[in-house]
N, C-alpha and C positions, 0 to 999 in steps of 0.2 A: 269606277273600280277598274283597276288594271290587274290582269292575271299574267304571270310570267310562266313560260314553258321553256324547259331547258333540254337540249340534247348534248350529252357529255361524251367526249372521246378521251379516255386516259392515255396519255402519250407513252406507249410502251416501245415505240420505235422512233428514235430521234432522227433517223435518216429518212423517214417518210416525208415527202414534200408537204408543205403546209396546206396547199389547196386540197390534198387528199385527206388530211386530218380534218379540215373543215367539212368536206363531203361526208365523212363518217359521223361527225357530230350532227349534221343535218339528217342523216338516215335515222339516228336515234330520236331526233326531234320529231320526225314525221310519225313515229309510232305513238306519240302522246298528244298530238294536236287534237283539240276538240274534246278531250276528256276532262272530267271534273275532279275525280279523286286522285288521278296520277298527273303530276306536273313535270316530271323529269324522267329521263331514261338514259342508261349507259349503253354505249355502242358495244355490240359483240359480233362475232364472225357470222352468226346465223342471219343477222340482218343483211350482211353483205351478200350471203348466198341467195337470200330472197330477192334482193335488188338485181343481182346478176341473172337470176332465173327469169325475172320479169322482163329484163332487157332482152334476153334471148327470145322469149315468147313474142315480144313486140317486133323484134328484128326478123323473125322467121315465119310469122303467121301467114302473110300473103303467099309466100313461096310454098308453105306447107299445104295451103288450100289448093293451089294450082297443081301440086304434085300428088294430090289425093292421099296425103298422109292422115287426114281425118277419115275415120270410118265409123260405121254404126255397129253397136252391139245390141242384143235384144234381151230384155228380162221379162219372162212370161208373167202374166197375171193369172192367178189361180182361182177357180171357182170352188168355194168351200163346200157347196152342196154337191156338185158333180164330181168333185175330187179330181179335177184335171185342168190343164191350162186352156184358157178360152180366148186370151188376147195377149198382147205384149206391148211393153214400152220400149221405144227406140232410144238408145243412149249413145252419146258421142264419145269417141276415144281418139286421142292423138297418138299415132304410132310413129314416133320419131326415129329416124334411122340411126342416130347415135345414142339417144337417151332412153330408147325403148318406149313402152306405153306410158304416156303422161295422163294422169287422171284429170277429169273435168274440174275438180276442186282447185287445181293449180292454174288452169288457163281461163276458165269461164269468168271468174271475177275480173280478170284483166280485160277480157273482151267486152264485158258489161261496161267497164269504165271508159274504154276508148271507142265504143260503138261498133267494133268489128263483129260483135255477136249477131248483128242483123244479117251479114253476109254468111256467116257460119250456119245460122238457122235455116236460111233458104237452101243452102247446099244440102243440109241435113234432111230437110223435108223432101227434097228431090230424091235423095237416096232411099228414103222410106217408100216413096211412090214407085220408084223403079223396082224395088223388091216386090211390092204388091202386084205391079203390072206383069212382071216376069212370071209370077205364079199363076196369074189368070191366063196368060198366053199359053202356058204349059198344061192348063186344065187342072191345076193342083188346088187344094183347099186354101182358102184365104181367111185369116182372122184379123180383126181390127188392130191397127197399130197406133199407139199414142206417141205424139211428138211434143216436145217442149217448145213453148213460144215465149221468147223474152219480151219483157214489157216494152222494150225500145221499139219493137215492131209496130206498136199501136200509134206511134207518132209518125209513121210513114203512110202517106195517102194511098200508096199502091199495095198496101198489105193484103187487103181483101182480094184484089185482082190477082196477086201473086199466088195465093192459096187456091183459089178457084181455077186459075190457069193451069196449075199442076194437075188437077183432077181431069181437066179437058185433055191435056197433053198425054196423060197416061191412061185415059179412059177408065177412071175409077168412080165409084159411088162415094158420096160424102161420108156414109157410115164407116167406111174403111179407114178413114183418117181421123183419129181423135186428137183434139188440141188441148194440151195441158198448159194452164196459165197459173203461175204461183199466186198465192193469196196476197202477197205484198204488192203485186202489180195493181190490185184494185184500189189501193190507197193513194197511188201516185196521181192519176188523173181519172177518177172514177167515172165521170160522165162520158168521156171519150171511149173508155174501155167498155162500158155498158152498151154503148151504141154499136160497137164492132161485134161484141158477143151476140147481141140480139140479131144482127145481120147474119152472122155465121150460123146460128141455130135455125133461122128461117130457111136457110139453104141446106139444112140437113146435117150440118157438122155437129157431132157430139162434143160438148165442151166440159172439161174437167177442171176443178179448182184444186191445184196441187198444194201440198204442204199446209193443208187446212189445220189451224190451231197453232201454227208457229208464230203468228203475230199477236198483237194486243187488241185487235178490233174484229176478231173472227166472226162473232155473231152479228155485229153491225154490217159487216161486209156481206155475209150470207143473206141478210134481209133484202139487200138491193141487187145482188148478183143472180142472174138467171142462168144457172148451170145445170148440167145433167148428172154429173158425178162429183163426189167429194173424195179426195185422196187424203186420208188422215196422216198428219205428220208422224214420222217414225218415233218421235219422243213419247207418243201415247202408248207405244208397245214396251217402253222401258219401265216395267212394273216389277219392283222387287218386294221382298218380304215386309219392309217397313211401310210402303205405301200401297200395298196390293189392294186393300179394301177400297180406299178412295179412288185409286186408279181405275179399277174395274167399274165402279159406279159412274165415274166421269165418262168412260168409254161407252158404257151402256146408254147413258143419257144422250150422247151424240148420235149413236146409231138409231135410237128411238126417234129423236128429232128429225133425222134424215128421212126415216120412213114416213113421218107425218108430212114432210115437205115434198114427198115423191122423188127423193134423190137416191142414187145408188152409191153405196160406200165401198171404197177400196182402201184397205188398211196397209200402209207401207211399213217396212222394217220388221216383218214377221220372221223371227229367227229360231223359234223353238216350237215343239209340238204343243206345249202348254198354252202358248199364245194363240196358236191356231184353234185349239179347242175352246178357249175363252171366246174368241170371235164367233166361232160356229154356234156356241150356246146363245149368243146374242142375235142370231140370225143376220150376222154381217154377210154381205154378198160375196166379196172377193178379198183376197190377200195377195201381197207381193213381198217377196223377201227371200233371204238365203235359205230359209227352211224349205221352200218349194223349189226355187231355181235361182242360181246365181246368174248375173249377166253373162250371155254367151255369144259366140260369134254367129254371124248370119247363117253359116253352114249348119251349125248345131241347131239353130232355131228352125231351119227348114226341115231338118230331120225330125224334130219334135212335132211340128205342125203336120208332118206327113202321116202321123198316126191317126189323124181324123179321116173318116171315110170320105172318098172323093166322088162317088157316083153322082152324076148330075149336079155337081156342086154349084156351078155357075148359074144354072137354071134355078136351082133352089134359092140362091141368094137374090135373084131377080124377083122371085115370088115374095121373099122376106121383105124386100124394100117396099113392095106394094102393100103388104100386110101392115107395115109400120104406119102408113098413111091412115089406115083404118083405126089403128090404135090411138093415133094422135087426135082423132075426131071424137073420142069419148068425152063425156062431161068432165069438167075440171073439179073433181073431188078426190080426196085421198083413196076412198074405198074403190071408186071406179077405176082410178089409175092403177091400183094394185091388181084389180080384177083383169084389166086390160093387159097389164104386164105378164100376169100368169098365163093368160090365153096365148099371148105372143110367144112366151117361152115354150109352151107345150107344142105349138105349131113349129117353132124353130127346131126343137129337139127331134121332131118326127118328120121334118120336111123332106129329107132324103128318101125316107121310106114311102111317104105319100107320093112323091114325084115318080118313084119307081113303079108304084101301083098304077099311077095315071098312064 
């Protein structure tokens, strides 16, 4: 069986060199390669703009990294019970001197394809570690920061050493740096990934499965993946009048399942008060989205974190890390894990007060 795919450039400019006409037909062809339902496409100027943008990204990425054009923004993660921000996710932005802020959706896919994402990730992790270290040095409160880990990192033999090396360099505790791995990464090379995740968790790193529910094998992946947090894909929050009943039931089932598995749920894409109330009624732990906070600059994030009391904060966190070891020694049953988690949260909420009494 032979399948034909066609890229078509209607010649609207007879003075255009023939090689450029062919290039434009190839641009159109590349948009349908590998598809089953669509076998041909016509060239339009949008394709040219996308190609030119990708060429700019590839041409300038190394220079941009060296010139610190990439920076981190923070989006707080909100506790639905405490009604306040308790941690944050670090997000990368490209501040281009001529084109302004370039969103990750435009350059991350390109970096994933050419492998540059590995260099960007490591630069990005170091920025987050510097942020945490600076706060510790100034005696200011610290909240856990989540960073994204591209699946390409798991093919590098020095990945684990790179992450642990940053902790040593900046004198951080593992709980301060949470590692987010997309659900799709677990389907590429599951055995390799599981081994690395197991090693990370043994050394105290919290591991989050990002975009849970966006793939086709979510439950099968969850069965084998030992993670600490599930970040629900934002599509679960897109509940309208037509699908509200089904949507809420599916969401509730996932939250209940996570509780039985001893996992913490973070719902992404929370944009309305109604969505927040639905999650709260299901005893969902945390939410992240525009309803609570939009991504913000590091300076704005520092101001937000500053609202947390700072008395004896470093000493309190040292105590917390020791308490976690006791919590991890509890018998492995959902009831005992929930009890241990409640005890830990009570101690954490009152640790500053207890340390002041001491």
